[in-house]
N, C-alpha and C positions, 0 to 999 in steps of 0.2 A: 219151910217156905218163907216164914217170917224172918228166920235167921239169915237166910241167903239174901233177902232184900235189904236188910239192915247192914249186912256186911258189904254189899255192893255200894250202898250209899256212903259208907265210911271210906271206902277206897276212892270214890270220886271226889270226896271232900279233900282227902289227902293229896290227890293229884292236882286239884285246882289250887290248893294252898301252895304246893311246891312250885307250880308254874308261876304263880304270882310273885314268888320271892326269888326266882332265878335271875340270870343276867338279862338286863334290859337296856335298850338305847333310849335315852331320855331327851335327846335334842328335839326341839319343836320348830326350828327355823325353816326357811323356805328351801324347797328341794330344787329350785331352778334359779340360777344366778347369772347375771349379765355383767361383764366387766370390760373395761377398755384395755387395750394392749398397753404393756409396760406398767400396769397397775398391779396391786397385790390383792389377794383374796384369802379369806379364812373359810375352810370347809369344816363345818361344825359336826362333831361326833362325840357327844357326851354319853356316858354309860354308867350303870350301877350294877353292883355285884350282890349276890345272895350268899348266905352262909354256906349253902350247899356247893357253891362254885369254888372248889378247892384245887383245881388243876392249874397248870402254868398259864399265864396270860400271854396271848398272841394277838397283835393288832396288825392288820394288813390293809393298805390302801392300794387299789388297783384301778387302772383305766380300762373300762370295758370296751371290747372290740365291737365296732359297728356291724361287722360281718360275722355271722355265726361260725364261719369256717376259720376264722382267725382266733388266736389266743389272746386272752386278756394280759395286759402289761402291769406288773407289780411296780408301783411308784415308790412306796416307802414301807418299811417293815419294822415292827417291834416284836422281838422274841428273845426269851431268856434274859430278861432285864437289860436288853441292849437294843439301841435304835440303829437301823440300817438306812441312812438317809440318801445315800448315793447308789441306790439300787437300780434306778431307771436313768440311762444316760441322757435322755431328752430333757429331764428336769434336774440334772445333777447340779447341786449347789443352790437350787431354787426351792426345794421342798424340805420343810422342817416341821417337827412336831410342835404344837402350840405350848405344850407343857414339858418341863424338863423331866418329869416323872409321870408318864402316861398311866401308871398303875393307880393313880389317885382318881381315875374316872374321866380323864380328858384325853380322848384319842383324836382330837381335832388337829388339822395340819394347816400350815400357811404356805401358799404358792406366791413367789415374788417374780417380778419381771415377766408378767404374762405375755404370751405370744398367741397368735391366732391358731397355731398348731396345738395349743393346750386345750382347745375346745373338745368337749366329750363328756361322757357319763362316768363319774367317779363313784366307787363303792368302798364304804368303810365296813370292815368285817372284824368283829371282836369275838375272840374265842377264849373261854375259860371253862374247862370241863366241869360239869356236863353242859354248861350253857354256851350258846352261840347265837349272835345276832348281827345283822348288817343293815346298812342304810345307803341309799343311792341318792346322788345329787347331779344335776345337769349343769355344767359350767359352759357358758358361751363367752368366748373372748372376742370382742368386737374391736375393729380398727376405727379410730376417730377419722372423720373426713379430713382430707388434706385441704390446704387453701385452694379454693376453686379459682378457675380462670374465666373471667368475663370477657365476652367479645360480641361484636355485631356482625352478622352475615350480610354480605352484599352492600350495594351503595345505599347510604343513608340520605336519600333524596325525598323531597316532599311529594306526596301522592303515591309512593311505593310502599310495599309491605316490608317492614324491617323486623328481622328476627334477632333477638338477644339470646345469647347462649351462656349457660353457667355449668361448668363441668369440674368435678373433683376427681382427680386421678386415683385417690385412695379412699377407702372407707367401706365398712361393712354395711351391706344392705339390711334393711331398707333405708335408702337415703331419700331425704325430702328436700326439695329446693323451693325457696320462696323469694319473690321479687317485691321490692318496694321502692318508691321514689322519695328521695331525701331532700329535694330542692323544690322551690316554688310552692305550689299548694299541696305537695306531698300526696297527690292522688295519681294513680296509674291512669294512662289513657283509657277512654271508654271503649275503644276498639281492641284493647289488649286481650290476648288469649293465653292463659298460663298452662304450663305442663309441669306439675310438681315433681313428677318422676323423672322426666327427661331433662328438666332444668331449663326449658326454653320459655320465652315470652314473645309472641308474635303480635307486633303492632301493625294492624292493617290500616292502609291509607294514611300513613303517618303525616302529621302536620308539624309546623314549627313549634306548636305548643307542646309537642311530645319531647322536645329537647330538655335536657336536664341531667341530674345525677341520679343514678340508680344503684341499689345495693342488692346483691344476691346472697342468700344464706343457705349453706348446705349443712344438714344436721342428721344425726341418727340418735340412737338411745344413749350413746356414751360421749357425744361431743358435737361441736358445731364450729364452722369456719365461714368467713364471708369475704366477698370481693366487691370492689367499687367500679362502676362503668360510667364514663362521661359520654352522653349521647348528644350529638348535634345534627339536627335535620336541616338540610340546606335546600334552597330552591333548585329546580332542574336547570341545567345549562341551556344557553341560547344555541340551538342547533343550527339555525340559519347563519349566525355569526361564525360558527365553527366551519361550516361549509365554505363560506365566502373567504375566510382566512386561508383555508386549504387551497382554494383556487388561486388566490393571489400568490401564495408561496410557490405553487407549481409554475405560474407564469414568470415569476422572478427567476426561478431556476432555469427555465428555458432561455430567457434573455441573457443570463450570464453565460450559458453554454454557447449561445450564438456569438456573443462578443469574443469569447475565447477562440472559437473556430475562425472568426474573421481575422483576428490578430495573427493567428498561426499561418493562415493562408497568405496574408500580406507579407509577413516576414519571409516566408518561403519564396514568394515571387521576387522580393527584393534581392535575396541571395542569388537567385537564378540570373537576374538582370546584371548584377555585379560581375558574375562569372563570365557572362557573354562579353561585356565591355573589356574585361581583362584579356580575353582571347583575341579580340580585334586589335588591341594595342600590341600584343605580342606578334601578330602576323605582319605588322608594318615595320617592325624592327629587324634590320638585317643582322646576321650573325657577326660577332666581332672578329677582327683579324687577329692573327697570332701575335702576341707581344714579342715573341722572339724575333720574328721577321722585322717588326717595327723597330726594335732596338738595333738590329743590325743595320737597318737603313740609316738610322741616325748616326751610327758610328762611322759609316762610310761617307758622311757628308763632306768631311775635310778633304779626303782624297779626290772626291768627285769635283769639288770646287777647284782643286789644283789642276785637275785635268782639263776643266773648262777654261781655266786661265791660259793654258798652253795652246788652245785651239786658235787657228789663224782666222782672221776675219773673212778670208775667202771661202771658208767652209761653212760659215754660219748662215749664209743667205739661203742655203737649201733647207735648213731646219727651223729657221726663225718663223715665229707666228706673229703676225702683225696685229696688235690689238686695235680694235675699232674705237679709238679715242676721239676720232674726228667726227663721229656721229653723235648728235645731241639727242637724248631720249625724250620721247613724247610724254605728255601728261599722263596718258593711260598707262604707259610702261612704268612711269615713276610711281604711280599709285597702285600698281599691281602687287599683290602679295608675293612674298618670296617663293611660295610654292608654285606660282604661275609665271615666274620670271622666265624669259626665253633662254633656251639652252645655248651654250656657246657653239659656234660652228664646228663641224667635225674636223678633226685633225687630218691633215693630208696623209695619204698612205705611206709617204716617206717617213712620217713620224711614228713608226711602229714602236712597240715596246722594246725590241732588241736594239734598235737604232738609238733610242733615247738612253738606254743603259750604257751603250758604248760611248755615248757623248757625255756621260757623267750626269744624267738627269737624276733628280732626287724624288723618291716616292713619298707622297704626302697623303695622309689619311683624312678624308673628308667626312665630317659628321653626318649621320643620317637624319632625315627629317620626316615628320609625320605629314599627313595630308593637309593639315591646317597650317603647316609651316613651322611648327615648333621643333626644336632640336631634341633628339632623343639621347 
């Protein structure tokens, strides 16, 4: 019985001593790291070997899957005294061992040009038979806030509620927004209500003293950016003046329209009157005689005169028309306009057209006259 107990104690001591001197991970750094995008990070994994660890050294870094149904992704590998740094396409060219010879106890790796997709839990596993140890670290890659945009919603009138907004389009949450006044007394309005998560500041019942320069800062754990807003609170407009101006403008427009219509109607009536006058003048004008007949009449003047010269005086008394030269015109007849002049006495029936033509009479064209006596 005593031998068995002592033998068991010896075995336990040997086991404890063996465990104490086998492969161990000696890194004591933080297991949760936050970094900004495009930065670099060192994932620390220092180890120590025991004399009993005589097998080949294998170092494996993997990105653990967030879902148990998915497989872990090997990021970088060291095996057979050779490093395989381009093992994972997503970090190809960005993952390197920190030491040129990891066998010396440094299995740490460096990740450069961090991206938000690099966020996850990384595991360092060191194997050297019979020892095997691992270490996990949570890496969070955060995006710095982009330069925010400052703006004021609605009209910035005195007596109204003015909302100032500050929004950053990029940045990993949690984002915090802060407002401060950089002009005058550098104090925010007493009625201002801040929303650090939404990035708004509501200035209730704004007054002219609320005018000034404001600065908004957006920040998270890895960076910060800011924007500047110039706020000007103006008195409300004169509503009565605006209404009066609108009424005057409408009246002026109506007057202009009335003047245009009057001018158009007047021009139309004038054209109609001119057309009627031209029609009356044309009705008074007789149609002109043929130029051919007139020309012929003038060419026959010589022959007709010769025939008149051969007529005897005994035949002329039947066709001669005695002019009334012996009658003196009265004053009324003298002052009478040409249009009202007395017509000559009718020619005797013996003086018909055929008789005159046989006698050699000459056809003469008499100009036409208007009613007022003017020659057309």
